[in-house]
C-alpha angles and dihedrals in degrees: 000000000000124000091248092060098036116126128204116255088239129020115255120216136194116207105231132185093216105039098023093227132016110210126211122183100146116094091214093056092047092050093048090052089055095055119111091237092057094041088055087070088072085071096050117080116227094222103036110211096359091102087073088066104027102035094201093061095100095117120128142231086246091064093045092048091053089049094053090049091052094052091050090046090055092048097050096036098041116012099038099029113123095006112131093226092061119078105211090202087072092061101097097045089050093050092047092049091050092050095046102037092107100032091113098058115124131212112301086001117226097016090058093044092054093056097051097032094242133151119217091201091058090051091048086058094046092049091051095044103029135078095294139123089250091057091047091056096044092046090059088068091054137317091255096045098090089054091051092051091049090049092055090054092044090050092237097108112121094234104075092186090063090050092050092058091059101029126025139092090283105032138140091257094062094038089058101041095048092054095038095047091046091052096049097042091048096233126129100217098093098058118114136148101270092166090060092048092051091050092054097042115114131185122234131175095272109019151358113275132190127229111245089239087068096053095110092054089053090049089055090049093051092049091047089057091047092053095044092056095053099036100039118005095046097034104149094225091054088049089052089058089049090053092053093045092049094047092047090055092044089053093048090049092049092049092049091052090050092053095249110176102242118199087218137004120176110240091228090063096052093079090055093048089049096045095237101114118165128188089258091053091048095049091047091061123082137151094275090063092052094046089051089050091053090050091054095040091059085078097049119120091232103095095207096052091043094049096045092048091050091047092053097046095043099036098244092153132184121259119237142206133190105269135154112200090193091067100023099046094131091056090045091053091050090050091050090052093049092048092054093047088051093053095252114126105229090202086071106020105040112054130169114203133179129201120199137175138175104205096194133357140190121237109284106177117214096018121125111267091006115195125221107223126237111260126207117209116218127213091260091055097254121129128229124190112246099242092053090060100035122062089193094057093039089058092063101030116126092356113130115203119202132188122196123201135176116214125203139154100264090170091063093045094050096043092050104037094101092057098034113049091192090064089064091050091049092051090050091048089051091048090243099108123124 
């Protein structure tokens, strides 16, 4: 028996609040889960700063990754098993790609990436292909196996059906995170009938398709995603926490580059400040390191870093108003000037931020991040694109919704307006005056 087909002597299970049990019988899967790079995902929250709004949202990338694996395992072992369109030899690469699709996420995910100009997808590739425990495990299957797993995640793998299970507009990734994030945030928006969707999934040569009888379950899934983005993922208070986190890291990076004499800098952050990050540096960093840094930076002499660190740790968040700098640039420029005159650095204390999502899209070949549409398969074998059959989906297809907010420290402005006349003018300009 080869390593790639080896089974555990006894099935391992993880008790899971979303899928009841997550089942592992493959030796390769069990060994990947045990690597230090995968275990690190226990220390990376799935929803970044969202726990500061929805206090239950403490779940991790580790939990989500196991969930995506379990959905894919059920599809390939149950739904697709025995169907001529499914090549069973693709099973292990599909399972490994599902398990490892998020292994490159950093602490607080996209907010952290933006500060240091990093790409979690690139680090996912480097963790799979580089000198890591994950690579050691995958290479025991075959020398080419790590490259195949990376190609599935990068969407360059020859078998498009395999890719669509892990990354598409109706993939295992989305089906897990919508339900999991809904459960842990305590909202009802992310619920949909996954069992029904799995029953009506069918493999084709290039993609997963859905039987037309399952269209209404897919409609529910699309609308669940739409609601979760605007009620949870883009919650303006969570975005305020992201702003403060991002600005605190920007300030620390700027001070480091200027030679500021820090009282304390974690060694694992120096590589990021100096733009020389290796895979080892990346894997060594998790959210516990950043939280410790913020604790220590509260005592720094630099008032901006100290204040922003304190704000993040103790949830003293910025207030926000609806504001589009693209159309209100004159007002924004006046606010920047007033902030500077008042001794408040607008680079850190006046932040415009936009949130945008496209809930479902038609196929637009050649466009950046093009999306392959969801296809329904009819009884006669012909396919029809989802929005052509569903009035509900058609109503939101190709329609990008964007929200613009302006974030600022209203608490400082209100507390100091008696002593600082400019604070009163700023509040009036913001529309937050008394």
